[in-house]
C-alpha positions in Angstrom: 72.2 -77.1 34.6 71.1 -73.8 35.8 74.9 -72.8 35.6 75.0 -73.8 32.0 71.7 -71.7 31.6 72.8 -68.7 32.7 75.7 -68.6 30.3 74.5 -69.6 27.8 71.6 -66.3 27.6 74.4 -64.2 29.2 76.1 -65.1 25.8 73.1 -64.4 23.5 72.0 -60.9 25.8 76.1 -60.2 24.8 76.0 -61.2 21.2 72.6 -59.6 21.0 73.5 -55.9 22.7 76.8 -56.2 20.4 75.4 -54.4 17.4 74.6 -51.5 19.6 77.9 -51.1 21.3 79.5 -51.1 17.7 77.4 -48.5 16.4 77.6 -46.4 20.0 81.0 -46.3 20.0 81.3 -45.4 15.9 78.5 -42.7 16.5 81.6 -41.5 19.2 84.1 -41.0 16.7 82.3 -39.0 14.1 82.2 -35.3 14.2 82.2 -32.4 11.5 86.1 -33.4 10.2 84.5 -36.9 9.4 80.9 -36.2 8.2 82.3 -39.5 5.7 82.2 -41.9 7.9 78.8 -44.0 8.3 77.4 -46.6 11.3 77.7 -50.5 10.8 75.1 -52.1 9.5 73.7 -55.5 10.9 74.2 -58.5 9.7 70.4 -59.1 10.5 66.9 -57.4 8.9 65.9 -55.9 12.3 65.4 -53.0 14.3 68.6 -52.4 15.2 69.5 -52.7 11.1 66.6 -50.3 10.7 67.9 -47.6 12.7 71.3 -48.1 11.5 70.2 -47.4 8.4 68.2 -44.4 9.3 71.0 -42.4 10.8 73.0 -43.3 7.8 71.0 -41.1 5.6 70.7 -38.6 7.9 74.7 -38.6 7.9 74.3 -38.3 4.7 72.2 -35.4 4.3 73.9 -33.3 6.6 77.0 -33.8 4.8 75.6 -32.5 1.9 74.7 -30.1 3.8 77.7 -29.1 4.8 79.7 -29.4 2.1 77.0 -26.7 0.2 77.7 -24.5 3.1 81.6 -24.7 3.0 81.3 -24.1 -1.1 78.9 -21.4 -0.9 80.9 -19.8 2.1 84.4 -20.2 -0.7 82.0 -18.7 -3.3 80.3 -15.2 -1.3 84.4 -14.6 0.3 85.4 -14.9 -3.3 82.8 -12.8 -4.9 83.0 -10.0 -1.9 87.2 -10.1 -2.1 87.4 -8.9 -6.0 85.3 -6.2 -6.1 87.3 -4.9 -3.1 90.3 -5.8 -4.0 89.7 -3.3 -7.5 88.3 -0.8 -5.5 91.2 -0.8 -3.3 93.7 -1.0 -5.8 91.7 2.4 -7.5 91.9 4.2 -4.2 96.7 3.4 -4.1 96.2 4.3 -7.5 94.7 7.9 -6.6 96.3 8.6 -3.4 100.1 8.0 -5.1 100.2 11.5 -6.4 98.4 14.5 -7.5 96.4 13.9 -10.7 94.5 15.8 -12.8 90.4 16.5 -11.4 88.9 14.1 -14.6 91.1 11.5 -13.5 89.9 11.5 -9.5 85.9 11.9 -11.4 86.7 8.9 -13.3 88.1 7.0 -10.9 85.0 7.6 -8.5 82.7 7.0 -11.1 84.4 3.7 -11.4 84.3 3.2 -7.0 80.7 3.8 -7.4 79.9 1.4 -9.5 81.6 -1.4 -7.5 79.9 -0.5 -4.3 76.5 -0.7 -6.3 77.9 -4.4 -7.0 78.8 -5.4 -3.9 75.6 -3.8 -2.2 73.6 -5.7 -4.9 75.5 -9.2 -3.6 74.8 -8.3 -0.4 71.3 -8.5 -1.2 70.7 -11.4 -2.7 73.1 -12.8 0.5 70.4 -12.0 3.3 67.9 -13.0 0.9 69.5 -16.7 0.7 69.6 -16.2 4.9 66.4 -15.7 4.5 65.3 -18.0 2.7 67.0 -20.8 5.0 65.7 -19.5 8.1 61.9 -19.2 7.3 59.1 -19.9 4.5 55.4 -19.5 5.1 53.1 -20.8 3.0 50.9 -17.5 5.2 48.2 -16.3 1.6 46.2 -16.7 -1.6 48.3 -15.4 -4.5 46.7 -13.5 -7.3 48.6 -15.4 -10.0 47.5 -13.7 -12.7 47.1 -10.5 -11.5 50.8 -10.5 -9.9 52.1 -11.9 -13.4 50.5 -9.2 -15.3 51.4 -6.3 -12.7 55.3 -7.6 -13.2 54.9 -7.6 -16.8 53.4 -3.9 -16.7 56.4 -3.2 -14.0 59.5 -4.5 -16.2 57.8 -2.9 -19.5 57.9 0.8 -17.5 61.4 -0.2 -16.6 62.3 -1.4 -19.7 61.0 0.8 -22.4 62.9 -0.4 -25.5 62.8 -4.4 -24.7 58.8 -5.3 -26.1 57.4 -7.9 -23.2 54.0 -9.3 -23.7 52.0 -11.0 -21.5 49.4 -14.3 -23.1 47.0 -15.0 -20.5 44.7 -18.3 -21.6 43.2 -18.2 -18.5 39.5 -17.1 -18.1 39.3 -17.5 -14.3 40.5 -16.0 -11.3 42.7 -17.7 -9.9 44.5 -18.0 -6.6 47.5 -20.3 -5.5 48.8 -20.8 -2.2 52.2 -19.2 -1.4 53.4 -15.9 -0.7 53.1 -13.0 -2.6 56.3 -10.8 -2.5 58.3 -14.8 -3.2 55.9 -15.5 -6.0 57.0 -12.1 -7.2 60.7 -12.7 -6.8 60.8 -16.3 -8.3 58.9 -14.2 -11.8 61.0 -10.9 -11.9 64.1 -12.9 -11.6 63.5 -15.6 -14.8 62.0 -12.3 -16.8 65.2 -9.7 -15.9 67.3 -13.0 -17.3 65.5 -13.5 -20.6 66.1 -9.3 -20.9 69.9 -9.7 -19.9 70.7 -12.9 -22.2 68.6 -11.4 -25.3 69.1 -8.8 -27.5 66.9 -5.9 -27.6 64.9 -6.5 -30.6 64.0 -9.8 -29.5 60.3 -10.4 -28.2 60.2 -11.4 -24.4 56.7 -14.0 -23.8 55.2 -14.9 -20.4 52.3 -17.4 -21.4 50.0 -19.1 -18.6 47.5 -21.7 -19.4 46.1 -24.8 -17.0 47.0 -27.9 -17.6 45.4 -31.6 -15.7 48.5 -30.8 -13.2 48.4 -26.9 -12.2 49.6 -24.1 -13.6 52.1 -23.5 -16.6 53.4 -20.1 -16.6 55.9 -19.9 -19.9 58.7 -17.1 -19.9 60.0 -18.1 -23.4 63.3 -15.8 -24.9 64.5 -16.0 -28.1 68.1 -15.1 -26.8 71.3 -16.9 -27.0 70.4 -19.6 -25.2 72.4 -22.1 -22.7 74.9 -25.1 -23.5 74.6 -28.1 -21.8 77.6 -27.9 -19.6 75.9 -24.5 -18.6 72.4 -26.0 -17.9 74.1 -28.7 -15.3 75.2 -25.7 -13.0 72.5 -22.9 -13.7 71.4 -23.1 -10.0 74.7 -23.2 -8.3 75.6 -19.9 -6.7 77.4 -17.3 -8.0 77.6 -19.4 -11.6 77.4 -16.8 -14.8 76.7 -18.2 -18.1 79.4 -16.6 -20.5 77.8 -14.4 -23.7 80.4 -13.4 -26.5 77.4 -12.3 -28.1 76.1 -10.1 -25.5 79.3 -8.8 -23.8 79.2 -8.9 -20.9 76.4 -9.6 -18.2 76.1 -8.3 -15.4 75.2 -9.7 -11.7 75.8 -11.9 -8.8 75.1 -15.1 -10.5 73.2 -15.5 -7.2 69.2 -14.8 -9.0 68.7 -18.8 -10.3 69.7 -20.1 -6.8 67.2 -17.9 -5.4 64.5 -19.2 -7.5 65.1 -22.6 -7.1 65.5 -22.0 -3.1 61.8 -20.7 -3.4 60.4 -23.0 -5.7 61.2 -26.0 -3.3 59.6 -24.0 -0.5 56.4 -23.3 -2.7 56.5 -27.0 -4.2 56.4 -24.9 -7.3 58.2 -27.3 -10.4 60.5 -25.8 -12.6 62.3 -26.8 -15.7 64.6 -25.4 -18.4 64.7 -25.7 -21.6 67.6 -24.2 -24.1 68.8 -24.4 -26.7 72.5 -22.6 -27.9 72.0 -19.6 -30.1 68.0 -20.4 -30.2 66.7 -19.2 -27.5 65.5 -20.9 -24.4 62.4 -21.8 -22.3 61.4 -21.7 -18.6 58.7 -23.5 -17.5 57.0 -22.9 -13.8 54.5 -25.2 -12.4 52.1 -24.1 -9.5 50.3 -27.0 -8.3 46.4 -27.0 -8.3 45.2 -23.3 -7.9 41.9 -22.0 -6.0 39.3 -21.2 -8.8 36.8 -18.3 -8.4 34.9 -17.2 -11.8 
């Protein structure tokens, strides 16, 4: 009887730890090259199954992060390689034979434009890298003052553009965020509205308070965004085409930076657009601290 009891308990113990052995074996073969693999689930809804499901969810998040990093690295290398190739080509043309001074000046000016573009790309890449490393909610930001200051600054930068602020909030208010990061969000969105709108069209910023928080509307009467482009609008280095306004300058990182900052500070961003009729971007800030 004792022998029978021993063998029975041993068999039961072996069966009970078999799922752990299976999970361990599977985990040992998962590397960065096969992150699509998943741990086996238990037939029973027990703690071991919960552990397996949780680890699978973790692997899924890691896999998505690695794929994003690979895509970003590929896009970044492409964006940097193209202007460098153009710059090299210009220099090779110049040294093949003596040329008039005017041609040297023209090629050097083209090179300066390319270098400025490279600097802009590198600045935005560094901004993205800093956003991924750390983010802190460390101050109260006077939102009305900040938006007003940005409108004044951009209006001075583009004196031929009409940029209007409509403030429907009559109390002083603060949001919990980082002032510089919040300014980057708003400035990038207003700069985009300027890029994709004809010179004669007005760009409006509207501040109003709702039951769910503070709304900032950035409204333009520009060329609008197609449904296909809207689906890719936050991808790094994506730039929408513009037959109406010609080539649009930029590295295609602005909205990617905006989205990351909005996620960090729990700011909801939504974009509503119709091709040929303009775009409205809505920033919803969490309920603010009001001061009369």
